[in-house]
C-alpha positions in Angstrom: -7.3 -6.9 -11.5 -9.1 -4.3 -9.4 -12.1 -6.0 -7.7 -15.0 -3.7 -7.1 -18.8 -3.4 -6.7 -21.3 -2.2 -9.4 -21.1 1.2 -7.9 -17.4 1.1 -7.9 -17.1 0.0 -11.5 -19.6 2.7 -12.6 -17.7 5.4 -10.7 -14.4 4.5 -12.1 -15.6 4.4 -15.7 -17.7 7.6 -15.5 -15.4 9.8 -13.3 -12.1 8.7 -15.0 -10.4 8.7 -11.6 -9.3 6.0 -9.1 -10.0 6.4 -5.4 -7.1 5.6 -3.0 -8.1 4.8 0.5 -6.2 5.9 3.6 -4.0 3.0 4.7 -5.4 2.8 8.2 -8.8 2.0 6.8 -7.9 -1.0 4.8 -9.1 -4.6 5.6 -5.9 -5.9 7.2 -5.9 -4.9 10.9 -2.1 -4.9 11.0 -1.9 -2.6 7.9 1.2 -0.3 8.3 1.6 -0.9 12.1 2.4 -4.7 11.5 5.6 -3.8 9.8 6.6 -1.1 12.3 5.8 -3.3 15.3 7.0 -6.7 14.1 9.4 -6.5 11.2 11.2 -3.2 11.6 12.8 -4.1 15.0 14.3 -7.3 13.4 15.7 -5.4 10.5 17.4 -2.8 12.8 18.5 -5.4 15.4 21.8 -6.4 13.7 22.9 -2.8 13.2 22.2 -2.0 16.9 24.1 -5.1 18.0 27.1 -4.2 15.9 27.1 -0.7 17.3 26.8 -2.0 20.9 29.7 -4.3 20.4 32.0 -1.4 19.7 31.2 0.3 23.2 32.4 -1.4 26.4 30.0 0.8 28.4 26.9 -0.3 26.4 28.1 -3.9 26.4 28.4 -3.9 30.1 24.9 -2.4 30.6 23.4 -5.1 28.4 25.2 -7.8 30.2 24.2 -6.4 33.5 20.6 -6.3 32.4 20.6 -9.8 31.0 21.7 -11.2 34.4 18.4 -9.9 35.8 16.4 -11.4 32.9 16.0 -8.0 31.0 16.7 -7.8 27.3 18.0 -4.2 27.0 18.6 -4.4 23.1 15.0 -5.5 22.7 13.9 -2.6 24.9 15.9 0.0 22.9 14.6 -1.3 19.6 11.0 -1.0 20.8 11.7 2.6 21.7 13.3 3.4 18.4 10.5 1.8 16.5 7.8 3.6 18.6 9.6 6.7 17.5 9.4 5.7 13.9 5.6 5.2 14.4 5.0 8.5 16.0 7.0 10.4 13.4 5.1 8.8 10.7 1.7 9.4 12.1 2.5 13.0 12.7 4.2 13.7 9.3 2.8 11.5 6.6 -0.6 10.0 5.5 -0.7 7.1 3.0 -3.4 6.4 0.5 -3.6 3.0 -1.3 -5.2 1.5 -4.4 -5.1 -2.3 -4.4 -4.9 -4.8 -7.3 -4.5 -8.5 -7.5 -2.3 -10.4 -10.1 -3.1 -13.7 -11.4 -0.9 -16.7 -10.6 -2.1 -18.6 -13.8 -4.0 -18.2 -17.0 -7.3 -19.7 -15.5 -7.4 -17.0 -12.6 -6.6 -14.4 -15.2 -9.7 -15.3 -17.1 -12.0 -16.0 -14.2 -10.8 -14.2 -11.1 -10.1 -15.4 -7.6 -13.0 -17.3 -5.8 -12.0 -15.6 -2.4 -12.4 -12.2 -4.0 -15.8 -13.0 -5.6 -17.0 -14.3 -2.2 -16.1 -11.0 -0.6 -18.9 -9.4 -2.6 -21.5 -11.7 -1.4 -24.9 -12.3 -3.2 -24.6 -9.0 -5.0 -21.7 -9.9 -7.0 -18.8 -7.9 -8.2 -16.5 -7.0 -11.1 -12.8 -7.2 -11.8 -11.4 -4.4 -13.8 -8.2 -5.6 -15.7 -5.9 -2.6 -16.2 -3.1 -2.2 -18.5 0.0 -1.9 -16.2 2.1 0.3 -18.5 -0.9 2.6 -19.0 -1.5 2.9 -15.3 2.2 3.6 -14.7 2.2 6.4 -17.3 -0.7 8.0 -15.7 0.9 7.9 -12.3 4.1 9.6 -13.6 1.9 12.3 -15.1 0.0 12.6 -12.0 3.1 13.2 -9.9 3.9 16.4 -11.7 0.6 18.1 -10.5 1.3 18.0 -6.8 3.8 19.0 -4.2 6.6 16.4 -3.5 4.4 13.7 -5.2 7.0 11.9 -7.2 9.2 11.1 -4.1 6.2 9.5 -2.3 4.3 7.7 -5.1 5.1 4.0 -5.4 3.6 1.3 -7.6 4.9 -2.0 -6.4 4.4 -5.6 -5.2 3.2 -6.3 -1.7 5.6 -8.4 0.4 4.1 -11.2 2.4 6.0 -11.7 5.7 6.9 -15.4 6.4 8.0 -14.6 10.0 11.3 -15.6 11.4 14.4 -13.5 11.5 15.6 -13.7 7.9 14.4 -11.9 4.7 15.0 -14.6 2.1 11.3 -14.3 1.0 12.0 -10.8 -0.3 13.2 -10.8 -4.0 11.8 -7.4 -5.2 14.8 -5.2 -6.0 12.9 -2.0 -5.0 12.1 -3.5 -1.6 15.7 -4.7 -1.1 17.0 -1.2 -1.8 14.6 0.3 0.7 15.6 -2.3 3.4 19.3 -1.5 2.8 18.7 2.2 3.1 16.8 1.8 6.3 19.7 -0.2 7.8 22.4 2.1 6.5 20.8 5.3 7.8 20.1 3.7 11.2 23.7 2.7 11.5 24.9 6.1 10.5 22.7 7.8 13.0 23.9 5.5 15.9 27.4 6.5 15.1 26.6 10.2 15.3 24.3 9.9 18.4 21.9 12.3 16.6 19.1 10.0 15.6 15.9 11.7 14.5 17.2 14.9 13.0 19.8 13.0 10.8 17.8 10.0 9.8 17.6 10.0 6.0 15.3 6.9 5.4 11.9 7.9 6.8 10.5 7.6 3.2 11.8 4.1 2.9 10.3 3.1 6.2 7.0 4.6 5.1 7.1 2.7 1.7 8.0 -0.6 3.4 5.2 -0.3 5.9 2.6 0.2 3.2 3.9 -2.7 1.1 4.1 -5.3 3.9 1.3 -7.7 4.8 0.7 -10.9 6.7 1.3 -14.0 4.9 -2.3 -15.1 5.3 -3.2 -12.7 2.4 -0.6 -14.3 0.0 -3.3 -15.7 -2.4 -4.2 -12.1 -3.5 -0.7 -11.5 -4.9 -1.4 -7.8 -4.4 0.1 -4.9 -6.2 -0.4 -1.5 -4.7 -0.3 2.1 -5.7 0.8 4.1 -2.6 0.6 7.8 -2.4 2.1 9.7 0.5 0.7 13.0 1.5 2.0 15.4 4.2 -0.3 15.3 7.3 -2.7 18.2 7.8 -0.3 19.6 10.5 2.7 19.6 7.9 0.6 21.1 5.2 -0.3 24.0 7.4 3.4 24.5 8.3 4.4 24.4 4.6 1.5 26.5 3.3 3.5 29.6 2.6 6.6 27.8 1.2 5.2 25.5 -1.5 4.5 26.5 -5.1 2.6 23.4 -6.1 -0.7 22.2 -4.4 -1.3 19.3 -2.1 -3.9 16.7 -3.1 -7.4 17.2 -2.1 -8.6 14.9 0.6 -12.1 13.5 0.1 -14.1 10.9 2.2 -16.8 8.3 1.8 -18.9 6.4 4.3 -18.4 2.8 5.0 -20.1 0.9 7.9 -20.8 4.1 9.7 -17.2 5.4 9.4 -16.0 8.4 7.4 -13.1 7.1 5.5 -10.5 9.6 4.1 -9.4 9.1 0.4 -7.8 10.9 -2.4 -8.7 10.9 -6.2 -5.9 9.9 -8.6 -5.9 11.5 -12.0 -8.6 13.9 -11.4 -6.5 16.8 -12.7 -5.5 15.0 -15.9 -9.0 15.3 -17.5 -8.7 11.8 -18.9 -10.9 10.7 -21.9 -10.8 7.1 -20.8 -9.0 4.7 -18.4 -6.5 2.1 -19.6 -8.9 -0.8 -19.1 -8.1 -4.0 -21.0 -11.0 -6.1 -19.8 -13.8 -6.4 -17.3 -14.8 -9.7 -15.7 -18.3 -10.2 -14.3 -18.4 -12.4 -11.1 -20.3 -15.6 -10.8 -24.0 -14.7 -10.5 -27.5 -15.9 -11.5 -27.8 -12.7 -13.7 -24.3 -12.7 -15.0 -25.3 -12.5 -18.7 -27.5 -9.5 -18.0 -24.8 -7.9 -16.0 -22.3 -8.5 -18.8 -24.6 -6.7 -21.3 -25.0 -3.8 -18.9 -21.2 -3.4 -18.5 -20.8 -3.5 -22.3 -23.2 -0.6 -22.8 -21.6 1.3 -19.9 -18.1 1.0 -21.4 -19.2 1.8 -25.0 -21.0 4.9 -23.8 -17.7 6.2 -22.2 -15.4 5.4 -25.1 -13.8 2.2 -23.8 -13.5 -0.5 -26.5 -12.7 -3.6 -24.6 -13.9 -7.2 -23.8 -16.4 -8.0 -21.1 -16.2 -11.7 -19.9 -18.1 -13.7 -17.3 -16.3 -15.8 -14.7 -16.7 -19.6 -15.3 -16.6 -20.3 -11.6 -20.0 -22.0 -10.6 -22.4 -19.9 -8.6 -24.6 -21.1 -5.7 -27.0 -18.6 -4.4 -30.6 -17.4 -4.5 
């Protein structure tokens, strides 16, 4: 389900595109940086400690620092992770489309109350997409742009439960990225040539965009994440690439110009793979249902429009 406003629904149906918002402008204040600041140091810590244990010189430095109440391992990890953050900000921008999955049949039919509340008295709509259809469109989209296939991910968000362990992670794709981050870090420590040889920057980027605070768990979010080279890197590669970069657009929200990209705009779609549209709780929900049915029909989309059974209290 993709929750949106009346304008959002109309735009998606009529334009045949999906807008992906720059990750730094999403609702979670710890978006991306939460992983880089809080979880990445814990992921790398065991590899650094293993490496330090093989060096008498480093072990002696750590021991001497600890006797003065100073955690040298922690300080090194902070520096490493600050380097990751700087490198990512300078080389890659990430754009996100968010969806919610249903934890049971009732939510699948009626939507999440917390999401409906987010749209206030004006109400909202949940567009239920066909997952396989979206995946097929994304694969086709990747062929239109430079390096797009390597940095286009369609996956489940991980909700960090805190602590040192990662037992809450079950997604095989995420586990593979985590292992790649560790292995590349360990290899670079051995070579003592960190940044120029690190081979898992893309994995760090994917993990940072698929990692959220556990307070958002109810949403059971699934994301499309698209990585685009930063404007600086695009300028450097301008004379070397044979396929185009994606166009960067913008929209206004709360007085801020928010960067975004348009997925599928070069595929010239006839329709979106929409399975159903749910109208939020609202006094005028039946009228809104009729309006959506007409909108969909006029744009060649033959699908059900239903109304959420959640009670409405409002003006």
